[in-house]
N, C-alpha and C positions, 0 to 999 in steps of 0.2 A: 467371569474369569478374573482371576486374581493376578496382580503383578508379583514377581519373585525377583529377588536380588541374587545374583550368582554367588557362589561360596566365597569368592574372593572379595565380594562387597561391590564390585565394579559393574557387573553385568545387569542387564534388564531383560525382561522378557514380557510378553503380552501386550497390554495397552501401553504400559509405561515405555517399552521399546518403541512402539508405533509412534508415540508422542515425541520421544526423543528424536526419532529420524524425521518426523514431520517438521519439527522445529529446526533441525539441522539443514534440511532440504530447503525450507523457505528463507533461511539465512544465506544458504549458498547461492540461491537464485538472486536474492537481493544484492548480495556482495558482487556477484557477476555483472548485473546491470549497473550498479554504481560505478564499478571500475571501468567498464567498457563504454557506458554512455553519459552517465551524470557527472562524475568526477572532472572529466575534461571541461565541463561547463559550470564548475564550482557550484554543483547543486547536490543535495543530499537526497536520500530516498524519501524522507518525509515531506521535503520541499516538493519533490517531483509528485508525490501522491496528492499533495494539496493543490498544486497546479492543475493536475489531471481532474480532481474533483470539481474545481471551480470551472475549468474548461467545459466539462460535460453538462454542468448545470446552467451555464452562463452567468447567473447571478445566484448566490447561495448564502444563507445564514451561516455565521461562523460556527454555531453550535452543530449545524449539520455536517460541516467539513470536518470538525473534529471527531464527530462520531464515525463518519466514513473513513477517516484516516486512522482510527483507533488510538487517538491521542487525547490528552486532556485539553481543556480550553486554555489552560495556562501555557501548555507546550505549543499550542497553535498560535497564540499571541506572539511568541518569540519567532516562530517560523514565518508568520505573516509579516512581522517587523523586517525580517530579512529579505523576503520576496518583494515587499513593498519598497524597501531601500534601494533594490535593484531595479525598481521601475517595472516589476512583472505583474503585480496585482495592485488593485486600489480598494480601500474600504469606503463604503457608502452608507449612510444612515438609512435605515428601513424606513420606507414611506408611511407605514401605518403605525410603527411602534418605535419611537426614538431610542428605546433602550437596546434594541437590536441593531446589529451591524451586518451588512451584505458585503461579500467579497465578489469581485469582478476581475477578470484578466484585462491588462492594458494591451495595447497593439503589440508592444514588445513581448508581453507574455504570451499572446496568441502565436506570434511568429516562433518563439522558442518551443512551445508545446507542440506545434505542427512539425517542427524539426525533430523533436525528441521522440514522439510517438512511434514513428516507423523505426527508429534506431532501437528503441526499448523493445518493441515487438520482435525484431530480428534477435536481439540478445536473448529474450525469453525463449524464442523458438530454438535458438542453439542450446540453451540450457537444458531444454526438454527433448532435444533431438534424439537422444538414445532411446526414447521409447517409440515403440511402433504405434501407428494411428489408433488401433484398437485399444492398447494399453493406455494411451493418453486419454482417450474417451472414458474408459473405466476409472482412471485416476480422478479425472475432472468431475464424473458423476459422484464418485465417492467423497470427494472434498465438498462438493455442493450439498450432498446428503448431510454430512457432518455439520456444516454450518446451519443448515435448516433445523436438524435435531437440536442443536445447542441454542438457537434463537427461539425456538418454540416455548411458549409458557409451560411451566411444569404442572 
């Protein structure tokens, strides 16, 4: 299928339209969660994603956090500097390789993520609440399949 641009040059159809709406929808959900949950705690979406990744792993190498968050290692450094400065994460030297750094939540970080996770889940549920359960399941399956397809070696 080929993408076409409308006669006025502003319209999209086919895969391009789908990607446009996928991007807009992801940004809309992100902005909703930021406004409702994160901004009152002076936390960015990226900071939250990093906290959530570290919380889920307990201790994790910085390169894996950057990969999971979809950000560069340089961007992660700035985010971790901010989170560390707020007393939410700590850097530890890797026990087997001094060149590697592990991230771990502090007690303050654990308290914050335990507080934010239910709030973010509520905001996410609201953002998707217009979908019927069957539609939500189909969208989830389609997005999971898309990621699997793109992560598969060519």
